[in-house]
C-alpha positions as CSV (number, residue, x, y, z in Angstrom):
1,M,96.0,78.9,170.1
2,D,92.7,79.9,169.0
3,F,90.2,77.4,167.4
4,F,90.9,78.9,163.8
5,H,94.6,78.4,164.0
6,Q,94.1,74.9,165.2
7,F,91.4,74.0,162.5
8,I,93.9,75.1,159.6
9,Q,96.7,73.3,161.3
10,Q,94.7,70.2,161.4
11,L,93.8,70.6,157.6
12,I,97.3,70.7,156.6
13,N,98.2,67.7,158.7
14,G,94.9,65.8,157.3
15,V,96.2,66.7,153.5
16,S,99.5,64.9,154.4
17,L,97.8,61.8,156.0
18,G,95.2,62.0,153.1
19,S,97.5,62.1,150.5
20,I,99.0,58.3,151.8
21,Y,95.5,57.2,151.9
22,A,94.9,58.4,148.4
23,L,97.9,56.6,146.8
24,I,96.9,53.3,148.5
25,A,93.2,53.8,147.6
26,L,94.2,54.5,144.1
27,G,95.6,50.8,143.7
28,Y,92.0,49.4,145.4
29,T,90.1,51.1,142.7
30,M,92.2,50.7,139.9
31,I,92.0,46.7,140.5
32,Y,88.5,47.0,141.5
33,G,87.7,49.0,138.1
34,I,88.9,46.4,135.9
35,I,88.2,42.9,137.5
36,K,85.7,43.9,140.4
37,L,88.1,42.5,143.1
38,I,88.6,43.9,146.5
39,N,92.4,43.2,146.9
40,F,92.4,42.9,150.9
41,A,96.3,42.3,150.3
42,H,96.8,45.5,148.9
43,G,97.7,46.8,152.4
44,D,100.3,44.2,152.8
45,V,101.7,45.2,149.7
46,Y,101.9,48.9,151.1
47,M,103.8,47.2,153.8
48,F,106.2,45.2,151.6
49,G,107.3,48.5,149.8
50,A,108.2,50.4,153.3
51,Y,110.6,47.3,154.2
52,I,112.0,47.7,150.5
53,G,112.6,51.6,150.9
54,F,113.7,50.8,154.8
55,F,116.7,48.5,153.6
56,A,117.4,50.3,150.5
57,I,118.0,53.6,152.7
58,S,119.5,51.5,155.7
59,M,121.8,49.0,154.2
60,L,122.6,50.5,150.6
61,H,122.6,54.2,152.2
62,L,120.9,55.5,149.0
63,P,119.1,58.9,149.3
64,I,115.0,58.7,149.4
65,I,114.1,59.1,145.6
66,P,116.3,56.1,144.6
67,A,115.1,54.2,147.5
68,L,111.7,55.1,146.4
69,L,112.0,54.0,143.0
70,I,113.5,51.0,143.9
71,S,110.9,50.1,146.1
72,M,108.2,50.9,143.7
73,V,110.1,48.8,141.0
74,I,110.2,45.8,143.5
75,T,106.9,46.0,144.6
76,A,105.3,46.5,141.2
77,C,107.0,43.1,140.2
78,L,105.4,41.6,143.5
79,G,102.1,42.8,142.5
80,M,102.2,41.3,139.2
81,L,103.5,37.9,140.8
82,I,100.4,37.8,143.2
83,E,98.1,38.3,140.2
84,K,99.6,35.9,138.2
85,I,99.8,33.0,141.2
86,A,96.8,33.7,143.2
87,Y,94.0,35.6,141.2
88,K,94.6,34.6,137.5
89,P,93.6,31.0,138.1
90,L,90.3,32.0,139.8
91,R,89.4,34.6,137.0
92,H,86.2,33.1,136.4
93,A,85.5,31.8,139.8
94,P,82.8,33.1,141.9
95,R,83.5,36.3,143.5
96,I,83.8,35.2,147.1
97,S,86.4,32.9,146.1
98,L,88.7,35.6,144.9
99,L,87.9,37.6,148.3
100,I,89.1,34.7,150.4
101,T,92.1,34.2,148.3
102,A,92.8,37.9,148.7
103,I,92.5,37.5,152.5
104,G,94.9,34.6,152.2
105,V,97.5,36.4,150.2
106,S,97.1,39.1,152.8
107,F,98.2,36.7,155.6
108,F,100.9,35.1,153.7
109,L,102.7,38.5,153.1
110,E,102.3,39.4,156.8
111,Y,103.8,36.4,158.2
112,V,106.4,35.7,155.7
113,T,107.5,39.2,156.3
114,M,107.7,38.6,160.0
115,Y,109.3,35.4,159.5
116,F,112.3,37.0,157.8
117,V,112.3,40.6,159.5
118,T,111.0,39.5,162.9
119,P,108.1,41.1,164.2
120,T,110.1,43.8,165.9
121,P,109.3,47.4,164.9
122,R,112.3,48.9,162.8
123,T,113.0,52.8,163.3
124,F,113.2,54.5,159.8
125,P,116.2,56.3,159.0
126,N,116.2,59.8,159.1
127,V,116.3,61.1,155.4
128,I,114.9,64.7,155.9
129,E,116.4,67.1,158.0
130,N,114.1,68.4,161.0
131,I,113.1,71.7,159.2
132,S,110.0,73.4,159.3
133,F,108.4,76.4,157.5
134,N,106.3,78.8,159.3
135,F,103.5,80.5,157.0
136,G,101.5,83.0,158.6
137,G,101.9,81.0,162.1
138,F,100.9,77.6,160.3
139,I,103.7,75.1,160.5
140,I,104.5,72.7,157.8
141,N,107.6,70.2,158.2
142,G,109.9,68.9,155.6
143,Q,108.0,65.4,155.5
144,Q,104.8,66.7,155.0
145,L,106.1,69.0,151.8
146,L,107.9,65.6,150.6
147,I,104.8,63.5,150.9
148,L,102.6,66.3,149.3
149,G,105.5,66.8,146.4
150,I,105.8,63.0,145.7
151,T,102.3,62.5,145.7
152,I,101.3,65.1,143.3
153,V,104.0,64.0,140.9
154,L,102.9,60.3,141.1
155,M,99.2,61.2,140.8
156,A,100.1,63.5,137.5
157,I,102.1,60.5,136.2
158,L,99.2,58.5,136.5
159,T,96.5,60.8,135.1
160,Y,98.8,61.0,132.1
161,I,98.9,57.1,131.7
162,V,95.3,56.7,132.3
163,Q,94.3,59.6,129.8
164,K,96.8,60.0,127.1
165,T,98.2,56.7,126.4
166,K,97.3,53.7,124.6
167,V,97.9,51.6,127.4
168,G,95.6,53.8,129.3
169,K,92.7,53.6,126.9
170,A,93.1,49.9,127.0
171,M,92.7,50.2,130.9
172,R,89.6,52.2,130.6
173,A,88.1,50.1,127.9
174,A,88.9,46.8,130.1
175,S,87.2,48.3,133.3
176,F,83.9,49.2,131.0
177,D,83.7,45.4,129.8
178,T,86.6,43.2,129.6
179,E,85.3,40.9,127.2
180,T,84.2,43.4,124.6
181,A,87.8,44.9,125.0
182,Q,89.2,41.4,124.2
183,L,86.9,41.1,121.0
184,M,88.7,44.8,120.0
185,G,92.1,43.4,120.2
186,I,93.0,44.4,123.7
187,N,95.2,41.9,125.6
188,S,93.2,41.8,128.8
189,D,95.3,39.8,130.9
190,Q,98.5,42.0,130.0
191,I,96.3,45.1,131.1
192,I,95.1,43.5,134.3
193,S,99.0,42.6,135.4
194,L,99.9,46.0,134.3
195,T,96.9,47.3,136.7
196,F,98.4,45.5,139.5
197,C,101.8,46.7,138.7
198,I,100.7,50.3,138.6
199,G,98.9,50.0,141.8
200,S,101.3,48.2,143.9
201,A,104.1,50.6,142.8
202,L,101.6,53.4,144.1
203,A,101.2,51.3,147.4
204,A,104.9,51.2,147.9
205,A,105.3,55.0,147.4
206,A,102.8,55.3,150.5
207,G,104.7,52.7,152.3
208,V,108.0,54.7,152.1
209,L,106.5,57.9,152.8
210,V,104.6,56.6,156.0
211,G,108.1,55.3,157.2
212,V,109.7,58.9,156.5
213,Y,106.7,60.6,158.2
214,Y,106.1,58.3,161.3
215,N,109.7,56.8,161.7
216,T,108.7,53.3,162.4
217,I,107.6,50.4,160.5
218,D,106.5,46.7,161.2
219,P,105.0,43.7,159.5
220,L,101.6,44.4,160.5
221,M,101.4,48.0,159.9
222,G,99.3,47.6,156.4
223,I,96.2,46.1,158.1
224,M,94.5,49.8,159.0
225,P,95.9,51.9,156.6
226,G,94.9,49.2,153.7
227,L,91.3,49.1,155.5
228,K,91.2,52.9,155.7
229,A,92.3,53.4,152.1
230,F,89.4,51.0,151.3
231,V,87.1,53.4,153.0
232,A,88.6,56.2,151.4
233,A,87.6,54.3,147.9
234,V,84.4,53.6,148.8
235,L,83.9,57.1,149.8
236,G,85.1,58.7,146.6
237,G,83.2,55.6,144.4
238,I,85.2,52.8,144.1
239,G,86.6,52.2,140.5
240,I,87.0,55.9,139.9
241,L,90.5,57.3,140.2
242,P,89.4,61.0,141.3
243,G,87.1,59.8,143.9
244,A,90.0,57.7,145.5
245,V,92.0,60.7,145.7
246,V,89.2,62.8,146.9
247,G,88.0,60.2,149.0
248,G,91.8,59.8,150.7
249,I,92.0,63.5,151.2
250,I,88.6,63.8,153.0
251,L,89.4,60.7,155.3
252,G,92.8,62.1,156.2
253,V,91.3,65.6,157.2
254,I,88.8,63.9,159.3
255,E,91.2,61.8,160.9
256,A,93.4,64.9,161.7
257,L,90.2,66.9,163.1
258,V,88.9,64.1,165.3
259,S,92.4,63.5,166.9
260,G,92.9,67.3,167.3
261,F,89.4,68.2,168.6
262,L,88.6,65.1,170.3
263,S,90.9,62.1,170.8
264,S,93.1,60.0,169.0
265,T,91.3,57.1,170.3
266,F,88.2,57.9,168.3
267,R,90.1,58.8,164.7
268,D,89.9,54.7,163.4
269,A,86.3,54.9,164.5
270,A,85.5,58.0,162.8
271,A,86.9,56.1,159.6
272,F,84.5,53.4,159.7
273,A,81.7,55.4,160.7
274,I,82.1,57.5,157.3
275,L,81.8,53.8,155.5
276,I,78.6,53.0,157.3
277,L,77.2,56.2,156.4
278,V,78.2,56.3,152.9
279,L,76.7,52.7,152.4
280,L,73.6,53.9,153.9
281,I,73.2,57.4,152.2
282,K,75.2,57.0,148.9
283,P,76.4,53.4,148.4
284,S,78.0,54.3,144.8
285,G,80.2,57.0,146.6
286,L,80.7,60.7,146.0
287,F,81.6,60.4,142.3
288,G,79.9,57.1,141.7
289,K,76.3,56.8,139.8
290,N,73.7,54.5,141.0
291,T,73.0,51.7,138.7
292,N,70.0,49.3,138.9
293,E,70.9,45.6,138.2
294,K,68.1,43.8,136.6
295,V,67.8,39.9,137.2
């Protein structure tokens, strides 16, 4: 296989992986955009969604799409519950209190899940036939097509909600100034809960797709993808939805290229090297604008 052929094949693999990062990063960036919270429990919400999808497919014998929808609905409810119990009482607390609480929620979800399902990794059921398509020598398998298709549909729905609906307008208003939005008649508490709901549902979809793609899930599977999705959100400009998508795709492509041309050992290091470079060169991210805080 020549260099160019391998390069294009790794790009295809990277876009598939990046699509999953993008779905998780959207939740990070939506929540940060409204309440300025880095929700480090978001990766474990993604893990919870993967397990719901696993049980829906393996025990209820549902096809992938109904299982995906059930996972998204249940995980969306979990996201709203977390917001009501853990974050809402600390809405006006110092930022560090929210951050510590998010880390605590992350550990709670991991070890409660571990208690009920055991730490043993589970093999995800095979929901797609092992088919592949050859386009001019480039291979795209059924899992990659499923990931790309579902990601595009979910992102289109999210774009429509944010840009074309009253709820989306309220979310955008709250992201600019929550207190002013309340004065204009917007129920900020409701909008924040809805943001957690949508972000958690997208994370659940990513969890199920990862299970389909890698065929294995475990209670600690959310740690590294959650951190990488945070890197993707920062890379694109945290708080900016298109930035999360672009950041996720770029991160996935870079990881695939590092794995393909150097070694898979270095792909995690590459992700965090990107974070350091972004913070040094353009802390606001690719789509963000530099703002000066006056004291």
